[in-house]
C-alpha positions as CSV (number, residue, x, y, z in Angstrom):
1,M,107.8,93.2,51.7
2,T,106.2,94.9,48.8
3,Q,106.9,91.9,46.5
4,T,105.4,89.5,49.1
5,V,102.2,91.6,49.3
6,Q,101.9,91.7,45.5
7,E,102.2,88.0,45.3
8,N,99.7,87.2,48.0
9,I,96.2,87.5,46.6
10,F,94.7,87.9,50.1
11,L,96.6,91.1,50.7
12,S,95.6,92.9,47.5
13,G,92.8,92.9,45.0
14,R,89.0,93.0,45.1
15,L,87.2,90.8,47.6
16,L,84.8,88.9,45.3
17,P,87.5,87.7,42.9
18,V,89.6,86.6,45.9
19,F,86.7,84.5,47.2
20,A,86.1,82.9,43.8
21,R,89.8,82.2,43.2
22,T,90.0,80.5,46.6
23,A,86.7,78.6,46.7
24,L,86.6,77.2,43.2
25,P,90.0,75.3,43.5
26,I,88.9,73.9,46.9
27,V,85.6,72.7,45.4
28,L,87.6,71.0,42.6
29,I,90.0,69.4,45.1
30,T,87.2,68.1,47.2
31,T,85.4,66.6,44.2
32,I,88.5,64.9,42.9
33,S,89.4,63.6,46.3
34,G,85.9,62.1,46.7
35,L,86.2,60.4,43.3
36,F,89.6,59.0,44.4
37,A,87.9,57.2,47.3
38,V,85.5,55.5,44.9
39,V,88.3,54.5,42.5
40,D,90.4,53.2,45.4
41,A,87.5,51.1,46.7
42,Y,87.0,49.7,43.2
43,F,90.7,48.7,42.9
44,L,90.6,47.0,46.3
45,G,87.4,45.1,45.5
46,A,88.3,44.2,41.9
47,Y,92.1,43.4,42.2
48,V,92.6,42.3,45.8
49,G,89.3,41.0,47.1
50,L,86.4,41.5,49.5
51,A,88.5,40.8,52.5
52,A,90.8,43.7,51.6
53,L,87.9,46.0,51.1
54,S,86.4,44.9,54.4
55,A,89.8,45.5,56.1
56,V,90.1,49.1,54.9
57,T,86.4,49.7,55.8
58,L,87.2,48.3,59.3
59,I,90.0,50.8,59.9
60,F,88.3,53.7,58.3
61,P,87.5,55.4,61.6
62,G,91.2,55.2,62.5
63,L,92.2,56.8,59.1
64,M,89.7,59.6,59.7
65,M,91.2,60.2,63.1
66,I,94.6,60.6,61.5
67,I,93.2,63.1,58.9
68,A,91.4,64.9,61.7
69,L,94.6,65.3,63.7
70,Q,96.4,66.6,60.5
71,S,93.6,69.1,60.1
72,L,93.7,70.1,63.7
73,V,97.4,71.0,63.4
74,S,97.4,72.5,59.9
75,N,94.1,74.5,60.3
76,G,95.1,75.8,63.7
77,M,98.5,76.9,62.2
78,A,96.7,78.5,59.2
79,S,94.5,80.7,61.4
80,I,97.6,82.2,63.1
81,L,99.7,82.2,60.0
82,A,97.2,84.1,57.9
83,R,96.9,86.9,60.4
84,Q,100.7,87.2,60.8
85,L,101.3,87.3,57.1
86,G,98.5,89.9,56.7
87,A,100.1,92.0,59.4
88,G,103.5,91.7,57.7
89,N,104.9,89.8,60.6
90,R,107.2,87.5,58.5
91,D,109.4,86.4,61.4
92,G,106.4,85.5,63.5
93,A,105.0,83.5,60.6
94,R,108.2,81.6,60.3
95,R,108.2,80.8,64.0
96,T,104.5,79.7,63.8
97,F,105.4,77.4,60.8
98,A,108.2,75.9,62.8
99,A,106.1,75.4,65.9
100,A,103.4,73.7,63.8
101,H,106.0,71.2,62.6
102,A,107.1,70.6,66.1
103,L,103.5,70.0,67.2
104,A,103.0,67.6,64.3
105,V,106.0,65.6,65.4
106,L,104.5,65.2,68.9
107,F,101.2,63.9,67.3
108,I,103.2,61.5,65.1
109,V,105.1,60.1,68.1
110,A,101.9,59.8,70.1
111,L,100.1,58.0,67.2
112,N,102.9,55.6,66.7
113,G,103.2,54.8,70.4
114,I,99.4,54.2,70.7
115,Y,99.2,52.1,67.6
116,W,102.2,49.8,68.2
117,F,101.1,49.3,71.8
118,A,97.4,48.7,71.4
119,G,96.5,49.0,67.7
120,P,96.9,45.3,66.5
121,G,94.9,44.1,69.5
122,I,92.0,46.5,68.8
123,I,92.0,45.5,65.1
124,D,91.9,41.8,66.0
125,A,88.9,42.4,68.3
126,A,87.1,44.5,65.7
127,A,87.6,41.9,63.1
128,S,85.6,39.4,65.2
129,G,87.8,36.4,64.4
130,D,88.2,37.0,60.7
131,H,92.0,36.4,60.4
132,Q,92.3,37.6,56.8
133,V,90.5,40.9,57.4
134,A,92.6,41.5,60.6
135,V,95.9,40.8,58.8
136,N,95.0,43.1,55.9
137,A,93.8,45.9,58.3
138,T,96.9,45.6,60.5
139,R,99.2,45.8,57.4
140,F,97.4,48.8,55.9
141,M,97.3,50.7,59.2
142,A,100.9,49.9,60.1
143,I,102.1,51.5,56.8
144,M,99.9,54.6,57.2
145,I,100.9,55.1,60.9
146,G,104.6,54.5,60.2
147,C,104.7,56.9,57.3
148,S,102.4,59.5,58.9
149,P,105.1,62.2,58.9
150,V,104.7,62.5,55.2
151,A,101.0,63.1,55.4
152,F,101.3,65.5,58.4
153,F,104.0,67.7,56.8
154,L,102.3,67.7,53.4
155,S,99.1,68.9,55.1
156,L,101.0,71.7,56.9
157,N,102.6,72.8,53.7
158,I,99.4,72.8,51.7
159,D,97.7,75.0,54.3
160,A,100.7,77.3,54.4
161,L,100.6,77.7,50.6
162,R,97.0,78.7,50.9
163,C,97.8,81.3,53.5
164,E,100.6,82.6,51.3
165,G,98.2,83.1,48.4
166,K,99.7,80.4,46.3
167,I,96.3,79.0,45.4
168,G,97.3,77.7,41.9
169,F,100.3,75.9,43.2
170,M,98.4,74.5,46.1
171,T,95.7,73.2,43.8
172,A,98.2,71.7,41.4
173,V,100.0,69.9,44.2
174,T,96.8,68.5,45.7
175,L,95.4,67.3,42.3
176,V,98.7,65.8,41.2
177,S,98.9,64.0,44.6
178,T,95.5,62.5,44.0
179,L,96.2,61.5,40.4
180,L,99.5,59.9,41.4
181,N,97.7,58.1,44.1
182,I,95.3,56.6,41.6
183,L,98.1,55.6,39.2
184,A,100.2,54.1,42.0
185,N,97.3,52.2,43.4
186,W,96.6,50.7,40.0
187,L,100.2,49.8,39.5
188,F,100.8,48.2,42.9
189,M,97.4,46.4,43.1
190,A,96.4,45.5,39.6
191,V,99.9,45.0,38.0
192,M,102.3,44.1,40.9
193,H,99.6,42.4,43.1
194,W,100.8,43.9,46.4
195,G,97.3,43.7,47.8
196,V,96.3,46.1,50.6
197,A,99.9,47.1,51.2
198,G,100.0,48.4,47.6
199,S,97.1,50.7,48.3
200,A,98.9,52.2,51.4
201,I,102.3,52.4,49.7
202,G,100.8,54.1,46.7
203,S,99.2,56.7,48.9
204,V,102.5,57.4,50.8
205,I,104.6,57.5,47.6
206,A,102.2,60.0,45.9
207,Q,102.2,62.2,49.1
208,A,106.0,62.0,49.3
209,I,106.5,63.1,45.7
210,C,104.2,66.1,46.2
211,L,105.8,67.0,49.5
212,G,109.2,66.9,47.8
213,A,107.9,69.3,45.1
214,V,106.7,71.7,47.7
215,L,110.0,71.6,49.7
216,L,111.9,72.1,46.4
217,Y,109.8,75.2,45.7
218,R,110.4,76.5,49.2
219,S,114.1,76.0,48.9
220,H,114.3,78.0,45.6
221,S,111.7,80.7,45.9
222,P,113.0,83.8,47.7
223,T,109.5,84.8,48.8
224,A,108.4,81.3,50.0
225,L,107.8,80.8,53.7
226,R,110.3,78.6,55.5
227,P,110.2,77.4,59.1
228,A,112.5,79.4,61.5
229,G,115.7,77.4,62.2
230,A,115.1,77.6,65.9
231,F,112.3,79.2,67.9
232,N,111.7,80.2,71.5
233,V,108.2,79.3,72.7
234,A,107.9,82.6,74.7
235,E,108.9,84.6,71.7
236,W,106.5,82.7,69.4
237,H,103.6,83.4,71.8
238,R,104.4,87.1,71.9
239,S,104.3,87.2,68.1
240,L,100.7,85.9,68.0
241,P,98.1,88.5,67.1
242,S,96.0,87.7,70.2
243,A,99.1,88.2,72.4
244,R,99.6,91.8,71.1
245,R,96.1,93.0,71.9
């Protein structure tokens, strides 16, 4: 327990340096991520064509919905997880981490069910008869929905790292994911000419590499948080800070 407290910057140290060490990396991550969106749009327009850029723009609200659902699960988990780690309730934190993964799986199943049932039809209607835009949008969205477990689980692990006080590692993983994404998108669109699918596949591969790095860290670090192997919903609820008040 003492070793865990010493490694978590939120459980020791002065308040102002903790704020600075937390805020500055997040500002850097947000800035780099915003620049990536510009670079990705440039690659699409320069190497694939205006129809591809229009297709990604068309499904942008859907992509934002996926990101919002990821944030819903991971930020909700982080609120509970941080309080449990701060209280020294390691077992409760492990059950919360596991429960968040289970909730993510439910969202993933729901997203896939909705998309494969109604998504292509909605995209066709939104494209207003432009077949090329509709095909590109459907192809891009199908890859992102089908591979959404990678994005959901990476989001959970990134927020868990933040709660554990692993700000440096969290920042490195996020920045490497963004830089790998840029490199993969250039490779798949500019060199291999995979079109819109190259942009989506590049994003998934970059996220998968970083998720693999986080899981490797969790499997080898004795102080890293790991999901409970099995959890009981009633026990998990009793472990919440609000349930003990």
